[in-house]
Biopython code that builds the backbone (N, CA, C, O; Angstrom):
import numpy as np
from Bio.PDB.StructureBuilder import StructureBuilder

atoms = [
    (1, "MET", "N", (-90.653, -15.010, -41.251)),
    (1, "MET", "CA", (-91.259, -15.882, -40.221)),
    (1, "MET", "C", (-90.593, -15.786, -38.954)),
    (1, "MET", "O", (-89.389, -15.539, -38.900)),
    (2, "LEU", "N", (-91.293, -15.963, -37.934)),
    (2, "LEU", "CA", (-90.826, -15.917, -36.591)),
    (2, "LEU", "C", (-89.958, -17.050, -36.345)),
    (2, "LEU", "O", (-90.234, -18.079, -36.963)),
    (3, "LYS", "N", (-88.785, -17.066, -35.423)),
    (3, "LYS", "CA", (-88.163, -18.263, -34.948)),
    (3, "LYS", "C", (-88.023, -18.079, -33.481)),
    (3, "LYS", "O", (-87.441, -17.144, -32.932)),
    (4, "PRO", "N", (-88.682, -19.177, -32.851)),
    (4, "PRO", "CA", (-88.657, -19.200, -31.504)),
    (4, "PRO", "C", (-87.316, -19.576, -31.050)),
    (4, "PRO", "O", (-86.542, -20.249, -31.730)),
    (5, "LEU", "N", (-87.015, -19.033, -29.651)),
    (5, "LEU", "CA", (-85.743, -19.297, -29.025)),
    (5, "LEU", "C", (-85.794, -20.371, -27.845)),
    (5, "LEU", "O", (-86.833, -20.622, -27.234)),
    (6, "GLY", "N", (-84.714, -20.905, -27.618)),
    (6, "GLY", "CA", (-84.607, -21.897, -26.466)),
    (6, "GLY", "C", (-85.813, -22.908, -26.762)),
    (6, "GLY", "O", (-86.044, -23.397, -27.868)),
    (7, "ASP", "N", (-86.551, -23.142, -25.582)),
    (7, "ASP", "CA", (-87.479, -24.191, -25.348)),
    (7, "ASP", "C", (-89.064, -23.581, -25.681)),
    (7, "ASP", "O", (-90.086, -23.985, -25.126)),
    (8, "ARG", "N", (-88.999, -22.565, -26.672)),
    (8, "ARG", "CA", (-90.266, -21.732, -27.005)),
    (8, "ARG", "C", (-90.841, -22.493, -28.396)),
    (8, "ARG", "O", (-90.094, -23.026, -29.217)),
    (9, "VAL", "N", (-92.292, -22.443, -28.503)),
    (9, "VAL", "CA", (-92.970, -23.098, -29.657)),
    (9, "VAL", "C", (-93.888, -22.068, -29.933)),
    (9, "VAL", "O", (-94.483, -21.477, -29.032)),
    (10, "ILE", "N", (-94.054, -21.786, -31.282)),
    (10, "ILE", "CA", (-94.975, -21.107, -31.826)),
    (10, "ILE", "C", (-96.113, -21.640, -32.397)),
    (10, "ILE", "O", (-95.828, -22.406, -33.318)),
    (11, "VAL", "N", (-97.389, -21.511, -32.177)),
    (11, "VAL", "CA", (-98.515, -22.183, -32.667)),
    (11, "VAL", "C", (-99.530, -21.400, -33.019)),
    (11, "VAL", "O", (-99.757, -20.319, -32.476)),
    (12, "THR", "N", (-100.206, -21.889, -33.948)),
    (12, "THR", "CA", (-101.580, -21.025, -34.544)),
    (12, "THR", "C", (-102.805, -21.686, -33.666)),
    (12, "THR", "O", (-102.840, -22.911, -33.781)),
    (13, "VAL", "N", (-103.582, -21.254, -33.010)),
    (13, "VAL", "CA", (-104.579, -21.708, -32.038)),
    (13, "VAL", "C", (-105.641, -21.886, -32.954)),
    (13, "VAL", "O", (-105.894, -21.045, -33.817)),
    (14, "ASP", "N", (-106.421, -23.177, -32.778)),
    (14, "ASP", "CA", (-107.635, -23.269, -33.573)),
    (14, "ASP", "C", (-108.720, -22.369, -33.246)),
    (14, "ASP", "O", (-108.730, -21.783, -32.163)),
    (15, "LYS", "N", (-109.641, -22.217, -34.116)),
    (15, "LYS", "CA", (-110.884, -21.155, -33.730)),
    (15, "LYS", "C", (-111.822, -21.753, -32.904)),
    (15, "LYS", "O", (-111.901, -22.970, -33.070)),
    (16, "GLU", "N", (-112.544, -21.290, -32.082)),
    (16, "GLU", "CA", (-113.501, -21.551, -31.377)),
    (16, "GLU", "C", (-114.908, -21.635, -32.030)),
    (16, "GLU", "O", (-115.293, -20.824, -32.873)),
    (17, "GLU", "N", (-115.698, -22.755, -31.542)),
    (17, "GLU", "CA", (-117.053, -22.729, -32.351)),
    (17, "GLU", "C", (-117.840, -21.467, -31.889)),
    (17, "GLU", "O", (-117.812, -20.981, -30.758)),
    (18, "GLU", "N", (-118.525, -21.035, -32.933)),
    (18, "GLU", "CA", (-119.532, -19.773, -32.788)),
    (18, "GLU", "C", (-120.952, -20.269, -32.327)),
    (18, "GLU", "O", (-121.702, -19.519, -31.703)),
    (19, "LYS", "N", (-121.282, -21.512, -32.643)),
    (19, "LYS", "CA", (-122.581, -21.881, -32.325)),
    (19, "LYS", "C", (-122.491, -23.142, -31.393)),
    (19, "LYS", "O", (-121.365, -23.630, -31.294)),
    (20, "THR", "N", (-123.456, -23.709, -30.733)),
    (20, "THR", "CA", (-123.555, -25.010, -30.030)),
    (20, "THR", "C", (-124.202, -25.942, -30.887)),
    (20, "THR", "O", (-124.758, -25.514, -31.899)),
    (21, "VAL", "N", (-124.210, -27.344, -30.584)),
    (21, "VAL", "CA", (-124.777, -28.278, -31.389)),
    (21, "VAL", "C", (-126.317, -27.913, -31.776)),
    (21, "VAL", "O", (-126.866, -28.116, -32.859)),
    (22, "GLY", "N", (-126.793, -27.400, -30.760)),
    (22, "GLY", "CA", (-128.390, -27.115, -31.102)),
    (22, "GLY", "C", (-128.571, -25.785, -31.862)),
    (22, "GLY", "O", (-129.695, -25.297, -31.985)),
    (23, "GLY", "N", (-127.429, -25.176, -32.393)),
    (23, "GLY", "CA", (-127.509, -23.909, -33.207)),
    (23, "GLY", "C", (-127.537, -22.341, -32.334)),
    (23, "GLY", "O", (-127.657, -21.220, -32.828)),
    (24, "ILE", "N", (-127.409, -22.658, -31.145)),
    (24, "ILE", "CA", (-127.339, -21.271, -30.488)),
    (24, "ILE", "C", (-126.339, -20.611, -30.567)),
    (24, "ILE", "O", (-125.317, -21.259, -30.343)),
    (25, "VAL", "N", (-126.168, -19.339, -30.849)),
    (25, "VAL", "CA", (-125.035, -18.430, -31.081)),
    (25, "VAL", "C", (-124.532, -18.005, -29.580)),
    (25, "VAL", "O", (-125.258, -17.487, -28.731)),
    (26, "LEU", "N", (-123.264, -18.299, -29.434)),
    (26, "LEU", "CA", (-122.768, -17.796, -28.204)),
    (26, "LEU", "C", (-121.917, -16.363, -28.318)),
    (26, "LEU", "O", (-121.296, -15.834, -29.239)),
    (27, "ALA", "N", (-122.169, -16.026, -27.052)),
    (27, "ALA", "CA", (-121.620, -14.634, -26.817)),
    (27, "ALA", "C", (-120.148, -14.784, -26.640)),
    (27, "ALA", "O", (-119.694, -15.821, -26.156)),
    (28, "ASN", "N", (-119.222, -13.595, -27.083)),
    (28, "ASN", "CA", (-117.859, -13.851, -26.995)),
    (28, "ASN", "C", (-117.384, -14.251, -25.584)),
    (28, "ASN", "O", (-116.483, -15.088, -25.524)),
    (29, "ASN", "N", (-117.899, -13.735, -24.421)),
    (29, "ASN", "CA", (-117.511, -14.035, -23.150)),
    (29, "ASN", "C", (-118.210, -15.250, -22.774)),
    (29, "ASN", "O", (-118.201, -15.395, -21.552)),
    (30, "ALA", "N", (-118.802, -16.156, -23.390)),
    (30, "ALA", "CA", (-119.417, -17.471, -23.095)),
    (30, "ALA", "C", (-118.714, -18.474, -23.653)),
    (30, "ALA", "O", (-118.923, -19.651, -23.356)),
    (31, "LYS", "N", (-117.811, -18.090, -24.518)),
    (31, "LYS", "CA", (-117.035, -19.175, -25.346)),
    (31, "LYS", "C", (-115.967, -19.558, -24.386)),
    (31, "LYS", "O", (-115.538, -18.806, -23.511)),
    (32, "GLU", "N", (-115.500, -20.966, -24.638)),
    (32, "GLU", "CA", (-114.292, -21.527, -24.031)),
    (32, "GLU", "C", (-113.077, -21.146, -24.819)),
    (32, "GLU", "O", (-113.208, -21.168, -26.043)),
    (33, "LYS", "N", (-112.007, -20.828, -24.360)),
    (33, "LYS", "CA", (-110.817, -20.765, -24.864)),
    (33, "LYS", "C", (-110.365, -21.869, -25.553)),
    (33, "LYS", "O", (-110.370, -22.934, -24.934)),
    (34, "PRO", "N", (-109.946, -21.860, -26.783)),
    (34, "PRO", "CA", (-109.504, -23.217, -27.449)),
    (34, "PRO", "C", (-108.021, -23.661, -26.629)),
    (34, "PRO", "O", (-107.186, -22.936, -26.090)),
    (35, "GLN", "N", (-108.068, -24.958, -26.759)),
    (35, "GLN", "CA", (-106.692, -25.305, -26.130)),
    (35, "GLN", "C", (-105.913, -26.097, -26.989)),
    (35, "GLN", "O", (-104.881, -26.581, -26.524)),
    (36, "THR", "N", (-106.217, -26.318, -28.154)),
    (36, "THR", "CA", (-105.539, -27.022, -29.287)),
    (36, "THR", "C", (-105.020, -26.083, -30.361)),
    (36, "THR", "O", (-105.610, -25.046, -30.667)),
    (37, "ALA", "N", (-103.827, -26.517, -30.948)),
    (37, "ALA", "CA", (-103.166, -25.370, -31.779)),
    (37, "ALA", "C", (-102.136, -26.470, -32.595)),
    (37, "ALA", "O", (-101.779, -27.591, -32.235)),
    (38, "GLU", "N", (-101.808, -25.718, -33.812)),
    (38, "GLU", "CA", (-100.891, -26.363, -34.576)),
    (38, "GLU", "C", (-99.684, -25.793, -34.396)),
    (38, "GLU", "O", (-99.572, -24.590, -34.163)),
    (39, "VAL", "N", (-98.648, -26.625, -34.490)),
    (39, "VAL", "CA", (-97.160, -25.962, -34.156)),
    (39, "VAL", "C", (-96.529, -25.488, -35.614)),
    (39, "VAL", "O", (-96.344, -26.207, -36.596)),
    (40, "VAL", "N", (-96.271, -24.173, -35.483)),
    (40, "VAL", "CA", (-95.629, -23.648, -37.035)),
    (40, "VAL", "C", (-94.111, -23.416, -36.799)),
    (40, "VAL", "O", (-93.359, -23.260, -37.762)),
    (41, "ALA", "N", (-93.670, -23.395, -35.543)),
    (41, "ALA", "CA", (-91.933, -23.181, -35.567)),
    (41, "ALA", "C", (-91.548, -23.712, -34.172)),
    (41, "ALA", "O", (-92.410, -23.718, -33.293)),
    (42, "VAL", "N", (-90.421, -24.116, -33.945)),
    (42, "VAL", "CA", (-89.892, -24.817, -32.697)),
    (42, "VAL", "C", (-88.706, -24.364, -32.474)),
    (42, "VAL", "O", (-87.974, -24.295, -33.462)),
    (43, "GLY", "N", (-88.205, -23.967, -31.275)),
    (43, "GLY", "CA", (-86.987, -23.490, -30.947)),
    (43, "GLY", "C", (-85.993, -24.681, -30.830)),
    (43, "GLY", "O", (-86.433, -25.831, -30.848)),
    (44, "ALA", "N", (-84.804, -24.459, -30.724)),
    (44, "ALA", "CA", (-83.691, -25.396, -30.596)),
    (44, "ALA", "C", (-83.753, -26.484, -29.509)),
    (44, "ALA", "O", (-83.475, -27.669, -29.689)),
    (45, "GLY", "N", (-84.192, -25.866, -28.247)),
    (45, "GLY", "CA", (-84.265, -26.552, -27.193)),
    (45, "GLY", "C", (-83.880, -25.897, -25.864)),
    (45, "GLY", "O", (-83.306, -24.810, -25.799)),
    (46, "LEU", "N", (-84.277, -26.718, -24.698)),
    (46, "LEU", "CA", (-83.576, -25.928, -23.550)),
    (46, "LEU", "C", (-82.381, -26.248, -23.218)),
    (46, "LEU", "O", (-82.034, -27.429, -23.247)),
    (47, "VAL", "N", (-81.474, -25.184, -22.816)),
    (47, "VAL", "CA", (-80.209, -25.412, -22.505)),
    (47, "VAL", "C", (-80.198, -25.551, -21.012)),
    (47, "VAL", "O", (-80.879, -24.847, -20.266)),
    (48, "THR", "N", (-79.255, -26.651, -20.561)),
    (48, "THR", "CA", (-79.219, -26.935, -19.085)),
    (48, "THR", "C", (-78.108, -26.093, -18.639)),
    (48, "THR", "O", (-77.317, -25.532, -19.398)),
    (49, "ASP", "N", (-78.097, -26.038, -17.318)),
    (49, "ASP", "CA", (-76.889, -25.265, -16.645)),
    (49, "ASP", "C", (-75.565, -25.787, -16.982)),
    (49, "ASP", "O", (-74.644, -25.001, -16.758)),
    (50, "ASP", "N", (-75.250, -26.927, -17.467)),
    (50, "ASP", "CA", (-74.019, -27.294, -17.884)),
    (50, "ASP", "C", (-73.766, -27.172, -19.377)),
    (50, "ASP", "O", (-72.811, -27.701, -19.946)),
    (51, "GLY", "N", (-74.710, -26.425, -19.970)),
    (51, "GLY", "CA", (-74.518, -25.940, -21.550)),
    (51, "GLY", "C", (-75.007, -26.916, -22.361)),
    (51, "GLY", "O", (-74.909, -26.580, -23.541)),
    (52, "LYS", "N", (-75.583, -28.190, -22.176)),
    (52, "LYS", "CA", (-76.208, -29.003, -22.996)),
    (52, "LYS", "C", (-77.697, -28.657, -23.378)),
    (52, "LYS", "O", (-78.527, -28.139, -22.631)),
    (53, "THR", "N", (-77.883, -29.070, -24.769)),
    (53, "THR", "CA", (-79.429, -28.724, -25.045)),
    (53, "THR", "C", (-80.107, -29.842, -25.240)),
    (53, "THR", "O", (-79.780, -30.813, -25.921)),
    (54, "VAL", "N", (-81.347, -29.619, -24.432)),
    (54, "VAL", "CA", (-82.328, -30.852, -24.542)),
    (54, "VAL", "C", (-83.183, -30.727, -25.645)),
    (54, "VAL", "O", (-83.874, -29.713, -25.746)),
    (55, "PRO", "N", (-83.239, -31.727, -26.589)),
    (55, "PRO", "CA", (-84.113, -31.571, -27.754)),
    (55, "PRO", "C", (-85.462, -31.517, -27.458)),
    (55, "PRO", "O", (-85.974, -32.097, -26.500)),
    (56, "MET", "N", (-86.166, -30.691, -28.426)),
    (56, "MET", "CA", (-87.881, -30.644, -28.188)),
    (56, "MET", "C", (-88.503, -31.903, -28.541)),
    (56, "MET", "O", (-88.021, -32.624, -29.415)),
    (57, "ASN", "N", (-89.566, -32.200, -27.890)),
    (57, "ASN", "CA", (-90.551, -33.168, -28.155)),
    (57, "ASN", "C", (-91.386, -33.044, -29.148)),
    (57, "ASN", "O", (-91.870, -34.027, -29.709)),
    (58, "VAL", "N", (-91.644, -31.856, -29.471)),
    (58, "VAL", "CA", (-92.771, -31.397, -30.689)),
    (58, "VAL", "C", (-92.020, -30.993, -31.926)),
    (58, "VAL", "O", (-90.830, -30.680, -31.886)),
    (59, "LYS", "N", (-92.739, -31.007, -33.029)),
    (59, "LYS", "CA", (-92.212, -30.586, -34.320)),
    (59, "LYS", "C", (-92.913, -29.740, -35.036)),
    (59, "LYS", "O", (-93.978, -29.427, -34.504)),
    (60, "LYS", "N", (-92.689, -29.245, -36.079)),
    (60, "LYS", "CA", (-93.582, -28.379, -37.073)),
    (60, "LYS", "C", (-94.526, -29.183, -37.528)),
    (60, "LYS", "O", (-94.198, -30.255, -38.036)),
    (61, "GLY", "N", (-95.934, -28.790, -37.422)),
    (61, "GLY", "CA", (-97.003, -29.575, -38.028)),
    (61, "GLY", "C", (-97.894, -30.493, -36.984)),
    (61, "GLY", "O", (-98.965, -31.066, -37.185)),
    (62, "ASP", "N", (-97.157, -30.437, -35.918)),
    (62, "ASP", "CA", (-97.866, -31.409, -34.725)),
    (62, "ASP", "C", (-99.063, -30.539, -34.150)),
    (62, "ASP", "O", (-98.964, -29.338, -33.899)),
    (63, "LYS", "N", (-100.179, -31.285, -33.980)),
    (63, "LYS", "CA", (-101.424, -30.806, -33.243)),
    (63, "LYS", "C", (-101.147, -30.983, -31.780)),
    (63, "LYS", "O", (-100.881, -32.052, -31.231)),
    (64, "VAL", "N", (-101.238, -29.867, -31.245)),
    (64, "VAL", "CA", (-100.866, -30.065, -29.693)),
    (64, "VAL", "C", (-102.144, -29.534, -28.511)),
    (64, "VAL", "O", (-102.940, -28.658, -28.850)),
    (65, "LEU", "N", (-102.191, -29.998, -27.513)),
    (65, "LEU", "CA", (-103.066, -29.628, -26.528)),
    (65, "LEU", "C", (-102.321, -28.710, -25.540)),
    (65, "LEU", "O", (-101.347, -29.241, -25.006)),
    (66, "PHE", "N", (-102.561, -27.560, -25.226)),
    (66, "PHE", "CA", (-101.701, -26.716, -24.172)),
    (66, "PHE", "C", (-102.688, -26.292, -22.786)),
    (66, "PHE", "O", (-103.899, -26.498, -22.719)),
    (67, "ASP", "N", (-101.964, -25.745, -21.873)),
    (67, "ASP", "CA", (-102.604, -25.224, -20.749)),
    (67, "ASP", "C", (-103.533, -24.055, -21.045)),
    (67, "ASP", "O", (-103.135, -23.274, -21.909)),
    (68, "LYS", "N", (-104.586, -23.834, -20.527)),
    (68, "LYS", "CA", (-105.745, -22.948, -20.869)),
    (68, "LYS", "C", (-105.255, -21.420, -20.857)),
    (68, "LYS", "O", (-105.625, -20.647, -21.741)),
    (69, "TYR", "N", (-104.485, -21.056, -19.911)),
    (69, "TYR", "CA", (-103.943, -19.652, -19.932)),
    (69, "TYR", "C", (-102.540, -19.516, -20.282)),
    (69, "TYR", "O", (-101.966, -18.514, -19.854)),
    (70, "ALA", "N", (-101.939, -20.280, -20.929)),
    (70, "ALA", "CA", (-100.424, -20.312, -21.129)),
    (70, "ALA", "C", (-100.156, -19.488, -22.441)),
    (70, "ALA", "O", (-100.958, -19.405, -23.370)),
    (71, "GLY", "N", (-98.839, -18.853, -22.389)),
    (71, "GLY", "CA", (-98.248, -18.378, -23.660)),
    (71, "GLY", "C", (-98.624, -16.748, -23.755)),
    (71, "GLY", "O", (-99.355, -16.095, -23.010)),
    (72, "SER", "N", (-97.998, -16.392, -24.730)),
    (72, "SER", "CA", (-98.202, -14.857, -25.126)),
    (72, "SER", "C", (-98.762, -14.994, -26.609)),
    (72, "SER", "O", (-98.364, -15.832, -27.419)),
    (73, "THR", "N", (-99.771, -14.019, -26.845)),
    (73, "THR", "CA", (-100.314, -13.934, -28.143)),
    (73, "THR", "C", (-99.482, -12.503, -28.816)),
    (73, "THR", "O", (-99.363, -11.380, -28.326)),
    (74, "VAL", "N", (-98.973, -13.068, -30.149)),
    (74, "VAL", "CA", (-98.528, -11.901, -30.819)),
    (74, "VAL", "C", (-99.124, -11.884, -32.132)),
    (74, "VAL", "O", (-99.657, -12.859, -32.662)),
    (75, "LYS", "N", (-99.019, -10.802, -32.603)),
    (75, "LYS", "CA", (-99.493, -10.375, -33.983)),
    (75, "LYS", "C", (-98.184, -10.208, -35.014)),
    (75, "LYS", "O", (-97.313, -9.368, -34.790)),
    (76, "TYR", "N", (-98.153, -10.963, -35.989)),
    (76, "TYR", "CA", (-97.123, -10.675, -36.907)),
    (76, "TYR", "C", (-97.552, -10.891, -38.475)),
    (76, "TYR", "O", (-98.037, -11.965, -38.830)),
    (77, "GLU", "N", (-97.389, -10.037, -39.202)),
    (77, "GLU", "CA", (-97.713, -10.255, -40.741)),
    (77, "GLU", "C", (-99.243, -10.492, -40.814)),
    (77, "GLU", "O", (-99.658, -11.431, -41.494)),
    (78, "ASP", "N", (-100.095, -9.691, -40.151)),
    (78, "ASP", "CA", (-101.494, -9.889, -40.000)),
    (78, "ASP", "C", (-102.037, -11.365, -39.613)),
    (78, "ASP", "O", (-103.171, -11.776, -39.857)),
    (79, "ASN", "N", (-101.172, -11.967, -39.068)),
    (79, "ASN", "CA", (-101.514, -13.414, -38.589)),
    (79, "ASN", "C", (-101.274, -13.297, -37.000)),
    (79, "ASN", "O", (-100.478, -12.494, -36.512)),
    (80, "GLU", "N", (-102.072, -14.210, -36.243)),
    (80, "GLU", "CA", (-102.021, -14.226, -34.693)),
    (80, "GLU", "C", (-101.599, -15.309, -34.199)),
    (80, "GLU", "O", (-102.319, -16.300, -34.321)),
    (81, "TYR", "N", (-100.296, -15.423, -33.492)),
    (81, "TYR", "CA", (-99.814, -16.546, -33.116)),
    (81, "TYR", "C", (-99.684, -16.579, -31.564)),
    (81, "TYR", "O", (-99.664, -15.528, -30.924)),
    (82, "LEU", "N", (-99.594, -17.838, -30.948)),
    (82, "LEU", "CA", (-99.280, -18.144, -29.460)),
    (82, "LEU", "C", (-97.901, -18.605, -29.282)),
    (82, "LEU", "O", (-97.536, -19.558, -29.970)),
    (83, "ILE", "N", (-96.963, -17.986, -28.336)),
    (83, "ILE", "CA", (-95.807, -18.515, -28.130)),
    (83, "ILE", "C", (-95.850, -19.075, -26.742)),
    (83, "ILE", "O", (-96.158, -18.369, -25.782)),
    (84, "LEU", "N", (-95.534, -20.371, -26.630)),
    (84, "LEU", "CA", (-95.601, -21.152, -25.565)),
    (84, "LEU", "C", (-94.238, -21.662, -25.122)),
    (84, "LEU", "O", (-93.473, -21.930, -26.048)),
    (85, "HIS", "N", (-93.815, -21.836, -23.968)),
    (85, "HIS", "CA", (-92.784, -22.704, -23.530)),
    (85, "HIS", "C", (-93.249, -24.250, -23.885)),
    (85, "HIS", "O", (-94.428, -24.586, -24.002)),
    (86, "GLU", "N", (-92.262, -25.019, -24.016)),
    (86, "GLU", "CA", (-92.538, -26.464, -24.299)),
    (86, "GLU", "C", (-93.248, -27.136, -23.103)),
    (86, "GLU", "O", (-94.116, -27.994, -23.268)),
    (87, "LYS", "N", (-92.821, -26.689, -21.843)),
    (87, "LYS", "CA", (-93.487, -27.295, -20.673)),
    (87, "LYS", "C", (-95.089, -27.034, -20.415)),
    (87, "LYS", "O", (-95.792, -27.700, -19.655)),
    (88, "ASP", "N", (-95.557, -25.804, -21.298)),
    (88, "ASP", "CA", (-97.000, -25.650, -21.388)),
    (88, "ASP", "C", (-97.880, -26.485, -21.915)),
    (88, "ASP", "O", (-99.073, -26.523, -21.617)),
    (89, "ILE", "N", (-97.129, -27.415, -22.985)),
    (89, "ILE", "CA", (-97.858, -28.193, -23.933)),
    (89, "ILE", "C", (-98.033, -29.633, -23.017)),
    (89, "ILE", "O", (-97.136, -30.268, -22.463)),
    (90, "MET", "N", (-99.387, -29.900, -23.050)),
    (90, "MET", "CA", (-99.650, -31.041, -22.389)),
    (90, "MET", "C", (-99.758, -32.466, -23.030)),
    (90, "MET", "O", (-99.806, -33.513, -22.384)),
    (91, "ALA", "N", (-99.791, -32.345, -24.517)),
    (91, "ALA", "CA", (-99.802, -33.539, -25.172)),
    (91, "ALA", "C", (-99.912, -33.344, -26.806)),
    (91, "ALA", "O", (-100.402, -32.292, -27.218)),
    (92, "ILE", "N", (-99.597, -34.045, -27.462)),
    (92, "ILE", "CA", (-99.783, -34.191, -28.852)),
    (92, "ILE", "C", (-100.725, -34.839, -29.216)),
    (92, "ILE", "O", (-100.842, -35.989, -28.793)),
    (93, "VAL", "N", (-101.661, -34.303, -30.094)),
    (93, "VAL", "CA", (-103.056, -34.916, -30.480)),
    (93, "VAL", "C", (-102.672, -35.657, -31.731)),
    (93, "VAL", "O", (-102.008, -35.111, -32.612)),
    (94, "ASP", "N", (-103.128, -37.018, -31.816)),
    (94, "ASP", "CA", (-102.915, -37.800, -33.103)),
    (94, "ASP", "C", (-104.345, -37.821, -34.063)),
    (94, "ASP", "O", (-104.354, -38.411, -35.143)),
]
sb = StructureBuilder()
sb.init_structure("model")
sb.init_model(0)
sb.init_chain("A")
sb.init_seg("    ")
for serial, (resi, resn, name, xyz) in enumerate(atoms, 1):
    if name == "N":
        sb.init_residue(resn, " ", resi, " ")
    sb.init_atom(name, np.array(xyz, "f"), 0.0, 1.0, " ", f" {name:<3s}", serial, name[0])
structure = sb.get_structure()
């Protein structure tokens, strides 16, 4: 499994809807990029200039809302993940 470093978080992005409420199938370029994901791994935290580690606010299993164009997509063992900095996460969804 991937282990993020520093203040990075690895998430699996929720799949976008293929159809609208009315049943219309959307083209790929007309779909909204999903902004919710589930956290699968969390780094140790941000290391400050004086060497202290700031603990992370999210944990494995949290459902989060993130910035629309944040992070880097990676493929690992046939799974697709998004790696984000903690600052790109806007909220934890209850």
